[in-house]
C-alpha positions as CSV (number, residue, x, y, z in Angstrom):
1,X,-40.7,-123.4,75.4
2,X,-43.1,-126.4,76.1
3,X,-42.0,-128.0,72.8
4,X,-38.3,-127.7,73.9
5,X,-39.0,-129.2,77.3
6,X,-41.0,-132.0,75.7
7,X,-38.1,-132.8,73.3
8,X,-35.6,-132.9,76.2
9,X,-37.9,-135.1,78.2
10,X,-38.4,-137.5,75.4
11,X,-34.7,-137.7,74.7
12,X,-34.0,-138.3,78.4
13,X,-36.6,-141.1,78.5
14,X,-35.1,-142.8,75.4
15,X,-31.6,-142.5,76.7
16,X,-32.7,-144.2,80.0
17,X,-34.5,-146.9,78.1
18,X,-31.5,-147.7,75.9
19,X,-29.2,-147.7,78.9
20,X,-31.5,-150.1,80.8
21,X,-31.6,-152.7,78.0
22,X,-27.9,-152.7,77.4
23,X,-27.9,-150.7,74.2
24,X,-24.6,-150.5,72.5
25,X,-23.3,-150.3,68.9
26,X,-24.4,-153.0,66.5
27,X,-22.4,-156.2,66.4
28,X,-19.7,-156.0,63.7
29,X,-16.5,-158.0,62.8
30,X,-14.5,-155.0,63.9
31,X,-16.2,-155.0,67.3
32,X,-15.6,-158.7,67.7
33,X,-11.9,-158.3,66.9
34,X,-11.6,-155.4,69.4
35,X,-13.3,-157.2,72.2
36,X,-11.3,-160.4,71.7
37,X,-8.1,-158.5,71.7
38,X,-9.2,-156.5,74.8
39,X,-10.1,-159.7,76.6
40,X,-6.7,-161.2,75.7
41,X,-4.9,-158.2,77.2
42,X,-7.0,-158.5,80.4
43,X,-6.1,-162.2,80.7
44,X,-2.5,-161.4,80.0
45,X,-2.5,-159.0,82.9
46,X,-4.8,-160.8,85.4
47,X,-4.9,-164.5,84.4
48,X,-7.9,-166.5,85.5
49,X,-9.1,-163.5,87.6
50,X,-10.1,-161.9,84.3
51,X,-12.7,-164.5,83.6
52,X,-15.2,-163.0,86.0
53,X,-15.0,-159.7,84.2
54,X,-15.2,-161.3,80.8
55,X,-18.3,-163.3,81.6
56,X,-20.2,-160.5,83.5
57,X,-23.7,-160.3,82.0
58,X,-23.7,-156.5,81.9
59,X,-20.0,-156.0,81.5
60,X,-17.9,-154.6,78.7
61,X,-17.4,-158.0,77.1
62,X,-21.2,-158.3,76.4
63,X,-21.6,-156.0,73.5
64,X,-23.3,-155.5,70.1
65,X,-26.8,-155.0,71.5
66,X,-26.4,-158.1,73.6
67,X,-25.4,-160.4,70.7
68,X,-21.7,-160.3,71.2
69,X,-19.6,-162.0,73.8
70,X,-16.1,-163.4,74.4
71,X,-15.3,-167.0,75.3
72,X,-12.0,-168.5,76.4
73,X,-10.7,-172.0,75.6
74,X,-7.2,-173.5,75.9
75,X,-4.9,-175.2,73.5
76,X,-6.0,-178.6,74.7
77,X,-9.5,-177.7,73.4
78,X,-11.0,-177.4,76.8
79,X,-13.6,-174.6,77.1
80,X,-12.4,-172.6,80.0
81,X,-15.2,-170.0,80.1
82,X,-18.3,-169.5,78.0
83,X,-20.6,-166.7,79.2
84,X,-23.6,-167.9,77.1
85,X,-23.3,-171.6,77.4
86,X,-21.7,-172.4,80.8
87,X,-22.5,-176.1,80.3
88,X,-19.6,-176.1,77.8
89,X,-17.1,-175.1,80.6
90,X,-14.6,-177.9,81.2
91,X,-15.6,-179.8,78.0
92,X,-13.1,-180.8,75.3
93,X,-14.3,-179.4,72.0
94,X,-11.6,-180.4,69.6
95,X,-13.9,-182.9,67.9
96,X,-16.7,-180.3,67.4
97,X,-17.2,-179.8,63.7
98,X,-19.5,-177.8,61.5
99,X,-21.8,-179.1,58.7
100,X,-18.8,-178.8,56.2
101,X,-16.5,-180.9,58.4
102,X,-14.5,-178.0,59.8
103,X,-13.2,-178.8,63.3
104,X,-13.8,-175.4,64.8
105,X,-11.7,-175.3,67.9
106,X,-8.9,-177.3,66.3
107,X,-8.9,-174.7,63.5
108,X,-8.8,-171.9,66.0
109,X,-5.9,-173.4,67.9
110,X,-4.0,-174.1,64.6
111,X,-4.4,-170.5,63.5
112,X,-3.3,-168.9,66.8
113,X,-0.4,-171.3,67.2
114,X,0.8,-170.4,63.7
115,X,-0.2,-166.7,63.4
116,X,-1.0,-165.5,67.0
117,X,-4.4,-164.3,66.0
118,X,-6.9,-164.2,63.1
119,X,-10.3,-165.2,61.7
120,X,-11.8,-168.6,61.5
121,X,-14.9,-169.0,59.2
122,X,-17.3,-171.8,59.7
123,X,-21.0,-172.6,59.6
124,X,-23.2,-172.9,62.7
125,X,-26.9,-172.7,63.6
126,X,-28.0,-169.3,65.0
127,X,-29.6,-169.6,68.4
128,X,-33.0,-171.3,68.0
129,X,-32.4,-172.5,64.5
130,X,-31.5,-175.9,63.0
131,X,-30.0,-174.8,59.7
132,X,-26.4,-173.5,59.7
133,X,-25.5,-170.0,58.8
134,X,-22.1,-168.6,57.9
135,X,-20.2,-167.5,61.0
136,X,-16.7,-166.1,61.6
137,X,-14.8,-165.7,64.8
138,X,-11.7,-163.7,65.7
139,X,-9.3,-165.6,68.0
140,X,-6.3,-164.4,69.9
141,X,-3.6,-166.5,71.6
142,X,-2.8,-165.1,75.1
143,X,-0.3,-166.4,77.7
144,X,-0.4,-165.8,81.4
145,X,2.4,-167.5,83.4
146,X,2.7,-171.0,82.1
147,X,-0.8,-171.2,80.7
148,X,-2.0,-170.5,77.2
149,X,-5.5,-169.4,76.3
150,X,-7.5,-168.5,73.2
151,X,-9.9,-165.6,73.6
152,X,-12.5,-165.4,70.8
153,X,-15.6,-163.6,69.6
154,X,-17.7,-164.1,66.5
155,X,-20.8,-163.3,64.6
156,X,-23.2,-164.8,62.0
157,X,-23.8,-163.9,58.4
158,X,-20.2,-163.0,57.6
159,X,-17.9,-165.0,55.3
160,X,-14.2,-165.3,54.8
161,X,-14.5,-163.2,51.7
162,X,-16.2,-160.4,53.7
163,X,-13.4,-160.5,56.2
164,X,-10.7,-160.5,53.5
165,X,-12.2,-157.3,52.1
166,X,-12.6,-155.6,55.5
167,X,-9.3,-156.7,57.0
168,X,-6.9,-157.4,54.1
169,X,-3.8,-157.9,56.3
170,X,-5.4,-160.3,58.8
171,X,-4.8,-164.0,58.9
172,X,-7.9,-166.1,57.9
173,X,-8.0,-169.8,58.5
174,X,-8.4,-172.1,55.5
175,X,-8.2,-175.9,55.5
176,X,-7.3,-176.0,51.8
């Protein structure tokens, strides 16, 4: 009986601990895609009012054990809302490129204008690192009224080849 109570107690403590640190499922390309699409639906329904929900630190759009998030930029390349780097808000990012010369946000805009949504592979340094790592982001074009936005979410250590295997029907940006 004491062993059973101890097991229940330990399980309850662990559950509370995980809940308090924002535990969720691991960050995956599938989760990035789902969250970007969900954010796009919210923006479609609520417009700019959705941004507060999307950037909430403990909200549904902070996921993957705290590593995942959704940002929003527009087709002019202006970062509308970035929950991790608010200093980017209002900045034009069309000239931002990776170490291979890929213009990230221009590529994202090109893909969504052509296909509506899909994956953009590029290289970018992980937080706290100087060397670039493979990264891929899922982006979705969303319209609310007369405004167009791009909702996106990405993760490191994933390549275009990985995405092609996992999502064979999805659009993947290529500058070739």
